N, C-alpha and C positions, 0 to 999 in steps of 0.2 A: 454233880458228883464228878470229880476228875478221874479219868481212866489213865493210868500210867503203865506203859509197857517198857520194861527195863531189861535190856540185853537178853531178849527172849530168843531161844532156839527151840525148834520142834523137829523131832526125828521120825522118819519112817524107815524102820529097819536100821540099816547102817547109814542111810543117807539123811542129811540134815536139810529139810525142805524150807526151814526158816533159820537164819543164822544171825545171832547177836543183833537183833533188831530192837531199836528203841524209838518210841513215838508216844506222844501224849495227846489225848482227846479231852477237850474242855466242854463243860456243860454250856449249852446255848450255841454249839457249832455243829455243822454237818461235815464230818470227815469222810472223805472217799478213799478207799483202798483201791488202787488201780495198778495195772501191770499186765503183761502178756500171760497166756496160758502157761501154767506150771510155775508161776512166779512165787507161789506160796500164800496167796491172799486168803483162800478158804481155810487152809491149815492154820494160819494166824488167827482168823476170826473164831474158829472152833476152839483154839487154845485160850482165847480171851474169855470164853464162857465155860471153860473147864471140860470140854468134850475131847480135847487132845491134851495128853500130858506134856509138860514142859521138860525138854532135855536140860535146859538151864534157863536162868533168868527169873523174872518175877513180874506178875501182873497184879496191880492193886486198883481197887475202887474206893475212892475217898481215903486212900492210905492203908486199906486193909485188903488182904487176899480173900478169895471166895471161901477158902477154908476157915478163915478168921470170921468172916461174916456169918457163915453157917448156911446150911442147905435151905431151910425154910425162908430165912431173910434174903438169901441169894436169889430165890425165885421171884421175889418182889423187887429186887435191885436191878435185874437186867432181864430184858426180853430178847429172844433169839429167833430170827427168821431164817430157816435153812434154805439153801439153794435147791430149786426144783422140788419143793416139798410136795408130799402126797397126803391124801386123806384116806386112811385105811379102814374106816369104820362107817357103817350106814347111819347117818345122822342128818338132821336139818342144819342149814347154814348157821342159824342163830345158836344152835347147840355147839357147833364146832368153834365158833368165835368165843362162846362162853368158857371154853377150856382155858382161855387166857386168864380167867379169874381164879383158877385153882390155887395159885400161890396165896390168894387172899382168903381161902377157906373152902369155897365151893364153886362148882361150875354152873353158876346161876346166870340166867339172862337178866342182867340188871342195867342200870343207867350207863355204866362203863361200856357194856357190850353194844348198846344202842349208839353211843358216841363213836365207837370204833367202826361199826358197820356203816354209819353215815360218812365218816371220814374216808373210808376205803371204797365208797360208792358201791356197797353191796346190800344196802337196806332193802332194795326191791327183791333180793334173792333170799330173804330171811327164812321163808317157808319152804324153799326148794331143798330137795335131797342133794347133799354134797356130791354124791356119786354121779349126778346128772349134769354137773357143771363142765364148761369148757376149760381148757388149760389156763386161759387168762382170767376167767372168773374164779377158778380155784386159787390162783396166785393172789388175787385181791382178798379172798376170804382168809387165807393164811396170814396176809399182812394185817387184816383186821384182828385176827386172833392175837398176834404179837402186840398190836396197839392196845388191846383190851387189858393187858397186864398193867398198863399205865406206870411202867417202871421208869426210873430216872435215866437208865441207859438202854438204848435199843441197838442191837447188832443185827444187821440185815445183809444177807448174802445174795447179791443180784436180784433185788426185789422187783425190778422192772423188766427182766429179761423176757418174760412170756407175755408182756402187755403190748397192746396196740399203741400207736403214737399218742392218741388222746389220753389214754390211761397212764402211759409213761410220764407224760407231763403232769398229769393230775397227781400221781404218786410222788414225783419229785417235789412238786409244790407242797404237798402234804408233809413230807419228811423235812423239807426246809423250814416250814412253819412250825413243826414240832420242835425242831432245834431252836428256833427263835424264841419259843415259849419256855425254854430252859432244859429240854431233854438233851442228853449227850447221845448223838446219833452217829454210828459208824457203819458204813455200808461198802460192800464190794461192788464195783461198777466196771463194765467193759466199754460203755459208750462214753467216749472222750468228750463229745459235744455236751451231753448232759452233765458230765463231771465238771466241765469248765463253767457251765452256766449256773449250777445250783449248789455246788459244794463250797464251803467256806475255806477249807484246806484240803489238800490232797497228799497222800503218801504213795509215791511211785515205787513199786517193788519190781525187782528182776532177779532171777536166780536165787530167791530166798533172802535177798538183802534189800535194804532201803537205798534206793538210788537218789531220791530227793523227797523233801517234805516242805510244805508251805502253801501259800496262796496259789490258786490255779495258774495265774499268769506267770509265776516264778517256776512252777514245776513243769508245765506243759510248753516248754520251749521247743523249737524245731529240733535242736541238737539232742535234747533228752528224749523226746519222742522217737527220734530216729534210732538212738542207741537202745532204747528199751523195746520198741515194737518193730523196728525196721521199716517204718513208713514215713512219708513226708506228710506235712499238714498245711492246710490253708487256714488263715485266721482273719478275723474281721470283727466289726462291731455292728450290731443291729439293735435299734431302739435303746441305745445306751448300754447294751450287754455285749461282752466279748464272746465270740464263739471260736471253737477249734474244730476243724473238719478234716479227718484223715483222708488223704487224697490218693496217694500212690505208693506201692511198695518201692523201697529204695533200690531193689535189684531189678525192677521192672523196666522194660524199654518203653520210653514215651512214645505215644502214637505219632505217626507222621501226619502233619497237617494236610488236609485234602483241599485242593482248590475247588471253589464253587464253579459249576459249569456256567459258561457265559451264554447269555441269551442272544 
């Protein structure tokens, strides 16, 4: 299902936090929304799932708006994973994940819930109380809840921010594989290294506008990264994969090389 964002603007009070932005996300690809703090990434993602009203523009899923799709069908069309989500009720992990099945009729622990828990590496937590989880465990449970919807579109806001390096890689591999299997995955990311390695395309935002969109190698150029983030980058290739590593603030004074003491 193609996601079309056409000349979208989002307002907060009198300020437009997203301005006349257009981008398209295709099924089978992992699209990363990147940009500095305050660029408008979360506001855009919330607007895509109807949680923020549009000041102007249009968002369509397979050519239809969410209003045209309808509330019940819309719940099966897209899954949304919020930034820094919390679990506000006492429940077992498998019951929390099962909430992702509500758009399909009932929050039952079914085969889709087991698939989601296995994919997010939380199957061993299924009988635990959700309130007893660590921050990283909770983040994986909420990812599993979004996966359990098994929607054709997944919108995820910083899904790896609370995870350790092992689970960051595991989650990025999972989302990339999900996209390869045909799901349209759009995610907000701050880690440029992960964005460069795992995303098929990137949309680089700054000040509510789209600075660049395309394959990571075309978007994450030193010039664009410096303009958007104010940092320099080091790039290279490891095991056939290109990586981008933020290195130094553009306004920082490079350290003075120290001579090694002579023996």
